[in-house]
PyMOL CGO cylinders between C-alpha atoms (Angstrom):
from pymol import cmd
from pymol.cgo import CYLINDER

trace = [
    CYLINDER, 123.11, 52.64, 98.74, 122.61, 55.26, 101.41, 0.3, 1, 1, 1, 1, 1, 1,
    CYLINDER, 122.61, 55.26, 101.41, 124.06, 58.69, 100.81, 0.3, 1, 1, 1, 1, 1, 1,
    CYLINDER, 124.06, 58.69, 100.81, 124.23, 61.61, 103.16, 0.3, 1, 1, 1, 1, 1, 1,
    CYLINDER, 124.23, 61.61, 103.16, 120.90, 62.94, 104.29, 0.3, 1, 1, 1, 1, 1, 1,
    CYLINDER, 120.90, 62.94, 104.29, 119.85, 66.02, 102.41, 0.3, 1, 1, 1, 1, 1, 1,
    CYLINDER, 119.85, 66.02, 102.41, 118.38, 68.54, 104.82, 0.3, 1, 1, 1, 1, 1, 1,
    CYLINDER, 118.38, 68.54, 104.82, 115.04, 69.93, 103.83, 0.3, 1, 1, 1, 1, 1, 1,
    CYLINDER, 115.04, 69.93, 103.83, 114.60, 73.65, 104.27, 0.3, 1, 1, 1, 1, 1, 1,
    CYLINDER, 114.60, 73.65, 104.27, 112.18, 74.61, 107.01, 0.3, 1, 1, 1, 1, 1, 1,
    CYLINDER, 112.18, 74.61, 107.01, 108.70, 75.59, 105.92, 0.3, 1, 1, 1, 1, 1, 1,
    CYLINDER, 108.70, 75.59, 105.92, 108.12, 79.33, 105.82, 0.3, 1, 1, 1, 1, 1, 1,
    CYLINDER, 108.12, 79.33, 105.82, 106.63, 80.80, 108.94, 0.3, 1, 1, 1, 1, 1, 1,
    CYLINDER, 106.63, 80.80, 108.94, 103.70, 83.12, 108.52, 0.3, 1, 1, 1, 1, 1, 1,
    CYLINDER, 103.70, 83.12, 108.52, 101.35, 85.23, 110.57, 0.3, 1, 1, 1, 1, 1, 1,
    CYLINDER, 101.35, 85.23, 110.57, 97.87, 86.26, 109.45, 0.3, 1, 1, 1, 1, 1, 1,
    CYLINDER, 97.87, 86.26, 109.45, 95.63, 88.69, 111.33, 0.3, 1, 1, 1, 1, 1, 1,
    CYLINDER, 95.63, 88.69, 111.33, 92.43, 90.58, 110.59, 0.3, 1, 1, 1, 1, 1, 1,
    CYLINDER, 92.43, 90.58, 110.59, 92.66, 94.28, 111.36, 0.3, 1, 1, 1, 1, 1, 1,
    CYLINDER, 92.66, 94.28, 111.36, 89.92, 96.88, 111.71, 0.3, 1, 1, 1, 1, 1, 1,
    CYLINDER, 89.92, 96.88, 111.71, 89.29, 99.14, 108.74, 0.3, 1, 1, 1, 1, 1, 1,
    CYLINDER, 89.29, 99.14, 108.74, 90.40, 102.15, 110.82, 0.3, 1, 1, 1, 1, 1, 1,
    CYLINDER, 90.40, 102.15, 110.82, 93.58, 104.10, 111.47, 0.3, 1, 1, 1, 1, 1, 1,
    CYLINDER, 93.58, 104.10, 111.47, 93.98, 102.05, 114.67, 0.3, 1, 1, 1, 1, 1, 1,
    CYLINDER, 93.98, 102.05, 114.67, 95.13, 99.18, 112.44, 0.3, 1, 1, 1, 1, 1, 1,
    CYLINDER, 95.13, 99.18, 112.44, 98.42, 100.91, 111.59, 0.3, 1, 1, 1, 1, 1, 1,
    CYLINDER, 98.42, 100.91, 111.59, 100.19, 100.62, 114.99, 0.3, 1, 1, 1, 1, 1, 1,
    CYLINDER, 100.19, 100.62, 114.99, 98.82, 97.09, 115.45, 0.3, 1, 1, 1, 1, 1, 1,
    CYLINDER, 98.82, 97.09, 115.45, 100.29, 96.07, 112.08, 0.3, 1, 1, 1, 1, 1, 1,
    CYLINDER, 100.29, 96.07, 112.08, 103.65, 97.64, 112.95, 0.3, 1, 1, 1, 1, 1, 1,
    CYLINDER, 103.65, 97.64, 112.95, 103.71, 95.76, 116.25, 0.3, 1, 1, 1, 1, 1, 1,
    CYLINDER, 103.71, 95.76, 116.25, 102.86, 92.46, 114.55, 0.3, 1, 1, 1, 1, 1, 1,
    CYLINDER, 102.86, 92.46, 114.55, 105.71, 92.84, 112.04, 0.3, 1, 1, 1, 1, 1, 1,
    CYLINDER, 105.71, 92.84, 112.04, 108.12, 93.82, 114.81, 0.3, 1, 1, 1, 1, 1, 1,
    CYLINDER, 108.12, 93.82, 114.81, 107.05, 90.78, 116.88, 0.3, 1, 1, 1, 1, 1, 1,
    CYLINDER, 107.05, 90.78, 116.88, 107.19, 88.41, 113.91, 0.3, 1, 1, 1, 1, 1, 1,
    CYLINDER, 107.19, 88.41, 113.91, 110.74, 89.44, 113.03, 0.3, 1, 1, 1, 1, 1, 1,
    CYLINDER, 110.74, 89.44, 113.03, 111.86, 89.36, 116.68, 0.3, 1, 1, 1, 1, 1, 1,
    CYLINDER, 111.86, 89.36, 116.68, 110.55, 85.82, 117.27, 0.3, 1, 1, 1, 1, 1, 1,
    CYLINDER, 110.55, 85.82, 117.27, 113.28, 84.25, 115.21, 0.3, 1, 1, 1, 1, 1, 1,
    CYLINDER, 113.28, 84.25, 115.21, 116.87, 83.84, 116.40, 0.3, 1, 1, 1, 1, 1, 1,
    CYLINDER, 116.87, 83.84, 116.40, 118.41, 86.14, 113.81, 0.3, 1, 1, 1, 1, 1, 1,
    CYLINDER, 118.41, 86.14, 113.81, 116.37, 88.72, 111.95, 0.3, 1, 1, 1, 1, 1, 1,
    CYLINDER, 116.37, 88.72, 111.95, 115.87, 87.82, 108.32, 0.3, 1, 1, 1, 1, 1, 1,
    CYLINDER, 115.87, 87.82, 108.32, 114.95, 91.36, 107.27, 0.3, 1, 1, 1, 1, 1, 1,
    CYLINDER, 114.95, 91.36, 107.27, 115.42, 94.91, 108.47, 0.3, 1, 1, 1, 1, 1, 1,
    CYLINDER, 115.42, 94.91, 108.47, 112.68, 95.34, 111.07, 0.3, 1, 1, 1, 1, 1, 1,
    CYLINDER, 112.68, 95.34, 111.07, 112.56, 99.14, 110.85, 0.3, 1, 1, 1, 1, 1, 1,
    CYLINDER, 112.56, 99.14, 110.85, 112.05, 99.07, 107.08, 0.3, 1, 1, 1, 1, 1, 1,
    CYLINDER, 112.05, 99.07, 107.08, 109.49, 96.27, 107.38, 0.3, 1, 1, 1, 1, 1, 1,
    CYLINDER, 109.49, 96.27, 107.38, 107.53, 98.27, 109.95, 0.3, 1, 1, 1, 1, 1, 1,
    CYLINDER, 107.53, 98.27, 109.95, 107.61, 101.47, 107.87, 0.3, 1, 1, 1, 1, 1, 1,
    CYLINDER, 107.61, 101.47, 107.87, 106.47, 99.79, 104.66, 0.3, 1, 1, 1, 1, 1, 1,
    CYLINDER, 106.47, 99.79, 104.66, 103.80, 97.78, 106.48, 0.3, 1, 1, 1, 1, 1, 1,
    CYLINDER, 103.80, 97.78, 106.48, 102.45, 100.99, 108.00, 0.3, 1, 1, 1, 1, 1, 1,
    CYLINDER, 102.45, 100.99, 108.00, 102.27, 102.51, 104.51, 0.3, 1, 1, 1, 1, 1, 1,
    CYLINDER, 102.27, 102.51, 104.51, 100.37, 99.53, 103.07, 0.3, 1, 1, 1, 1, 1, 1,
    CYLINDER, 100.37, 99.53, 103.07, 97.90, 99.39, 105.96, 0.3, 1, 1, 1, 1, 1, 1,
    CYLINDER, 97.90, 99.39, 105.96, 97.35, 103.17, 105.96, 0.3, 1, 1, 1, 1, 1, 1,
    CYLINDER, 97.35, 103.17, 105.96, 96.71, 103.09, 102.19, 0.3, 1, 1, 1, 1, 1, 1,
    CYLINDER, 96.71, 103.09, 102.19, 94.23, 100.23, 102.58, 0.3, 1, 1, 1, 1, 1, 1,
    CYLINDER, 94.23, 100.23, 102.58, 92.37, 102.11, 105.32, 0.3, 1, 1, 1, 1, 1, 1,
    CYLINDER, 92.37, 102.11, 105.32, 92.39, 105.47, 103.52, 0.3, 1, 1, 1, 1, 1, 1,
    CYLINDER, 92.39, 105.47, 103.52, 91.81, 104.43, 99.91, 0.3, 1, 1, 1, 1, 1, 1,
    CYLINDER, 91.81, 104.43, 99.91, 89.43, 101.48, 100.10, 0.3, 1, 1, 1, 1, 1, 1,
    CYLINDER, 89.43, 101.48, 100.10, 85.73, 101.67, 100.77, 0.3, 1, 1, 1, 1, 1, 1,
    CYLINDER, 85.73, 101.67, 100.77, 83.80, 99.56, 103.20, 0.3, 1, 1, 1, 1, 1, 1,
    CYLINDER, 83.80, 99.56, 103.20, 83.91, 98.70, 106.83, 0.3, 1, 1, 1, 1, 1, 1,
    CYLINDER, 83.91, 98.70, 106.83, 85.09, 95.11, 106.42, 0.3, 1, 1, 1, 1, 1, 1,
    CYLINDER, 85.09, 95.11, 106.42, 88.39, 94.19, 108.00, 0.3, 1, 1, 1, 1, 1, 1,
    CYLINDER, 88.39, 94.19, 108.00, 91.69, 94.25, 106.20, 0.3, 1, 1, 1, 1, 1, 1,
    CYLINDER, 91.69, 94.25, 106.20, 94.09, 91.36, 106.60, 0.3, 1, 1, 1, 1, 1, 1,
    CYLINDER, 94.09, 91.36, 106.60, 97.81, 91.48, 107.26, 0.3, 1, 1, 1, 1, 1, 1,
    CYLINDER, 97.81, 91.48, 107.26, 99.97, 88.52, 106.23, 0.3, 1, 1, 1, 1, 1, 1,
    CYLINDER, 99.97, 88.52, 106.23, 103.64, 88.37, 107.23, 0.3, 1, 1, 1, 1, 1, 1,
    CYLINDER, 103.64, 88.37, 107.23, 105.70, 85.52, 105.81, 0.3, 1, 1, 1, 1, 1, 1,
    CYLINDER, 105.70, 85.52, 105.81, 109.28, 84.84, 106.82, 0.3, 1, 1, 1, 1, 1, 1,
    CYLINDER, 109.28, 84.84, 106.82, 111.30, 83.26, 104.04, 0.3, 1, 1, 1, 1, 1, 1,
    CYLINDER, 111.30, 83.26, 104.04, 114.88, 82.04, 103.82, 0.3, 1, 1, 1, 1, 1, 1,
    CYLINDER, 114.88, 82.04, 103.82, 115.46, 84.90, 101.37, 0.3, 1, 1, 1, 1, 1, 1,
    CYLINDER, 115.46, 84.90, 101.37, 113.88, 87.59, 103.59, 0.3, 1, 1, 1, 1, 1, 1,
    CYLINDER, 113.88, 87.59, 103.59, 110.25, 88.40, 104.31, 0.3, 1, 1, 1, 1, 1, 1,
    CYLINDER, 110.25, 88.40, 104.31, 107.08, 89.22, 102.44, 0.3, 1, 1, 1, 1, 1, 1,
    CYLINDER, 107.08, 89.22, 102.44, 104.25, 91.34, 103.78, 0.3, 1, 1, 1, 1, 1, 1,
    CYLINDER, 104.25, 91.34, 103.78, 100.80, 91.47, 102.21, 0.3, 1, 1, 1, 1, 1, 1,
    CYLINDER, 100.80, 91.47, 102.21, 97.77, 93.58, 103.02, 0.3, 1, 1, 1, 1, 1, 1,
    CYLINDER, 97.77, 93.58, 103.02, 94.43, 92.24, 101.78, 0.3, 1, 1, 1, 1, 1, 1,
    CYLINDER, 94.43, 92.24, 101.78, 91.40, 94.48, 101.39, 0.3, 1, 1, 1, 1, 1, 1,
    CYLINDER, 91.40, 94.48, 101.39, 87.95, 94.15, 99.89, 0.3, 1, 1, 1, 1, 1, 1,
    CYLINDER, 87.95, 94.15, 99.89, 88.41, 96.66, 97.05, 0.3, 1, 1, 1, 1, 1, 1,
    CYLINDER, 88.41, 96.66, 97.05, 89.45, 95.07, 93.74, 0.3, 1, 1, 1, 1, 1, 1,
    CYLINDER, 89.45, 95.07, 93.74, 90.73, 98.38, 92.30, 0.3, 1, 1, 1, 1, 1, 1,
    CYLINDER, 90.73, 98.38, 92.30, 94.53, 98.47, 91.88, 0.3, 1, 1, 1, 1, 1, 1,
    CYLINDER, 94.53, 98.47, 91.88, 96.44, 100.65, 94.36, 0.3, 1, 1, 1, 1, 1, 1,
    CYLINDER, 96.44, 100.65, 94.36, 98.20, 102.88, 91.88, 0.3, 1, 1, 1, 1, 1, 1,
    CYLINDER, 98.20, 102.88, 91.88, 101.43, 101.93, 90.23, 0.3, 1, 1, 1, 1, 1, 1,
    CYLINDER, 101.43, 101.93, 90.23, 103.83, 100.26, 92.63, 0.3, 1, 1, 1, 1, 1, 1,
    CYLINDER, 103.83, 100.26, 92.63, 106.46, 99.64, 89.98, 0.3, 1, 1, 1, 1, 1, 1,
    CYLINDER, 106.46, 99.64, 89.98, 106.85, 103.06, 88.34, 0.3, 1, 1, 1, 1, 1, 1,
    CYLINDER, 106.85, 103.06, 88.34, 106.11, 106.63, 89.37, 0.3, 1, 1, 1, 1, 1, 1,
    CYLINDER, 106.11, 106.63, 89.37, 102.70, 107.87, 88.32, 0.3, 1, 1, 1, 1, 1, 1,
    CYLINDER, 102.70, 107.87, 88.32, 102.12, 110.34, 85.50, 0.3, 1, 1, 1, 1, 1, 1,
    CYLINDER, 102.12, 110.34, 85.50, 102.60, 113.25, 87.89, 0.3, 1, 1, 1, 1, 1, 1,
    CYLINDER, 102.60, 113.25, 87.89, 106.16, 112.08, 88.63, 0.3, 1, 1, 1, 1, 1, 1,
    CYLINDER, 106.16, 112.08, 88.63, 107.60, 112.37, 92.10, 0.3, 1, 1, 1, 1, 1, 1,
    CYLINDER, 107.60, 112.37, 92.10, 105.44, 113.58, 95.00, 0.3, 1, 1, 1, 1, 1, 1,
    CYLINDER, 105.44, 113.58, 95.00, 105.20, 117.27, 95.76, 0.3, 1, 1, 1, 1, 1, 1,
    CYLINDER, 105.20, 117.27, 95.76, 107.65, 117.96, 98.63, 0.3, 1, 1, 1, 1, 1, 1,
    CYLINDER, 107.65, 117.96, 98.63, 105.19, 120.42, 100.17, 0.3, 1, 1, 1, 1, 1, 1,
    CYLINDER, 105.19, 120.42, 100.17, 102.35, 117.91, 100.49, 0.3, 1, 1, 1, 1, 1, 1,
    CYLINDER, 102.35, 117.91, 100.49, 101.83, 115.65, 103.51, 0.3, 1, 1, 1, 1, 1, 1,
    CYLINDER, 101.83, 115.65, 103.51, 100.66, 112.68, 101.41, 0.3, 1, 1, 1, 1, 1, 1,
    CYLINDER, 100.66, 112.68, 101.41, 101.85, 110.93, 98.28, 0.3, 1, 1, 1, 1, 1, 1,
    CYLINDER, 101.85, 110.93, 98.28, 105.09, 109.31, 99.39, 0.3, 1, 1, 1, 1, 1, 1,
    CYLINDER, 105.09, 109.31, 99.39, 103.88, 105.88, 100.48, 0.3, 1, 1, 1, 1, 1, 1,
    CYLINDER, 103.88, 105.88, 100.48, 104.16, 104.11, 97.13, 0.3, 1, 1, 1, 1, 1, 1,
    CYLINDER, 104.16, 104.11, 97.13, 107.49, 105.83, 96.49, 0.3, 1, 1, 1, 1, 1, 1,
    CYLINDER, 107.49, 105.83, 96.49, 108.82, 104.48, 99.80, 0.3, 1, 1, 1, 1, 1, 1,
    CYLINDER, 108.82, 104.48, 99.80, 107.55, 101.00, 99.02, 0.3, 1, 1, 1, 1, 1, 1,
    CYLINDER, 107.55, 101.00, 99.02, 109.07, 101.04, 95.50, 0.3, 1, 1, 1, 1, 1, 1,
    CYLINDER, 109.07, 101.04, 95.50, 112.38, 102.41, 96.75, 0.3, 1, 1, 1, 1, 1, 1,
    CYLINDER, 112.38, 102.41, 96.75, 112.97, 100.42, 99.94, 0.3, 1, 1, 1, 1, 1, 1,
    CYLINDER, 112.97, 100.42, 99.94, 111.60, 96.99, 99.01, 0.3, 1, 1, 1, 1, 1, 1,
    CYLINDER, 111.60, 96.99, 99.01, 113.33, 94.43, 96.82, 0.3, 1, 1, 1, 1, 1, 1,
    CYLINDER, 113.33, 94.43, 96.82, 110.03, 93.87, 94.99, 0.3, 1, 1, 1, 1, 1, 1,
    CYLINDER, 110.03, 93.87, 94.99, 106.41, 94.92, 95.33, 0.3, 1, 1, 1, 1, 1, 1,
    CYLINDER, 106.41, 94.92, 95.33, 103.10, 94.65, 93.57, 0.3, 1, 1, 1, 1, 1, 1,
    CYLINDER, 103.10, 94.65, 93.57, 99.47, 93.71, 93.86, 0.3, 1, 1, 1, 1, 1, 1,
    CYLINDER, 99.47, 93.71, 93.86, 97.27, 90.83, 92.80, 0.3, 1, 1, 1, 1, 1, 1,
    CYLINDER, 97.27, 90.83, 92.80, 93.55, 90.15, 92.72, 0.3, 1, 1, 1, 1, 1, 1,
    CYLINDER, 93.55, 90.15, 92.72, 92.06, 87.91, 95.40, 0.3, 1, 1, 1, 1, 1, 1,
    CYLINDER, 92.06, 87.91, 95.40, 88.66, 86.24, 95.69, 0.3, 1, 1, 1, 1, 1, 1,
    CYLINDER, 88.66, 86.24, 95.69, 87.47, 89.08, 97.93, 0.3, 1, 1, 1, 1, 1, 1,
    CYLINDER, 87.47, 89.08, 97.93, 89.39, 92.10, 96.58, 0.3, 1, 1, 1, 1, 1, 1,
    CYLINDER, 89.39, 92.10, 96.58, 93.15, 92.49, 96.25, 0.3, 1, 1, 1, 1, 1, 1,
    CYLINDER, 93.15, 92.49, 96.25, 96.43, 91.92, 98.04, 0.3, 1, 1, 1, 1, 1, 1,
    CYLINDER, 96.43, 91.92, 98.04, 99.19, 94.54, 97.94, 0.3, 1, 1, 1, 1, 1, 1,
    CYLINDER, 99.19, 94.54, 97.94, 102.62, 93.23, 98.90, 0.3, 1, 1, 1, 1, 1, 1,
    CYLINDER, 102.62, 93.23, 98.90, 106.33, 93.92, 99.25, 0.3, 1, 1, 1, 1, 1, 1,
    CYLINDER, 106.33, 93.92, 99.25, 109.37, 91.79, 99.93, 0.3, 1, 1, 1, 1, 1, 1,
    CYLINDER, 109.37, 91.79, 99.93, 112.55, 92.65, 101.78, 0.3, 1, 1, 1, 1, 1, 1,
    CYLINDER, 112.55, 92.65, 101.78, 115.80, 90.78, 101.29, 0.3, 1, 1, 1, 1, 1, 1,
    CYLINDER, 115.80, 90.78, 101.29, 117.48, 88.84, 104.05, 0.3, 1, 1, 1, 1, 1, 1,
    CYLINDER, 117.48, 88.84, 104.05, 119.87, 90.77, 106.25, 0.3, 1, 1, 1, 1, 1, 1,
    CYLINDER, 119.87, 90.77, 106.25, 123.42, 89.57, 105.46, 0.3, 1, 1, 1, 1, 1, 1,
    CYLINDER, 123.42, 89.57, 105.46, 124.80, 87.37, 108.24, 0.3, 1, 1, 1, 1, 1, 1,
    CYLINDER, 124.80, 87.37, 108.24, 127.63, 89.80, 109.05, 0.3, 1, 1, 1, 1, 1, 1,
    CYLINDER, 127.63, 89.80, 109.05, 125.08, 92.60, 109.70, 0.3, 1, 1, 1, 1, 1, 1,
    CYLINDER, 125.08, 92.60, 109.70, 122.92, 90.57, 112.07, 0.3, 1, 1, 1, 1, 1, 1,
    CYLINDER, 122.92, 90.57, 112.07, 123.31, 91.43, 115.71, 0.3, 1, 1, 1, 1, 1, 1,
    CYLINDER, 123.31, 91.43, 115.71, 124.75, 88.75, 117.96, 0.3, 1, 1, 1, 1, 1, 1,
    CYLINDER, 124.75, 88.75, 117.96, 122.36, 87.33, 120.53, 0.3, 1, 1, 1, 1, 1, 1,
]
cmd.load_cgo(trace, "trace")
């Protein structure tokens, strides 16, 4: 007995790139995320937010991890949105991505200290995990509702 064919969901699409362990990695990472989200017919996530949060992760990896080895950016497009990971060679956790630190909210007069707050606030989920060569810090963004997507 043959029933209707059940469509299989497409495999997630992902991009992986090694970036220099310098501040020059930040605009390259933003451009990669922008390009990755633009390559599909309808954006699955808010590109501006994805770029901002990616820049924060890459800048943190460059500023707060030791070593000259490259960092790696992984962008994965999912049916439910997108996930961005930044891999670095330092196994130390990046601070608390799920709750504010003991000092509370960042000082409004300081130039730094808002990156993790932005990631916690604007992503649907975030965290970090150990890897064989250090750690990966990640965030996910939900899919853009169909009615909000721009027509092509």
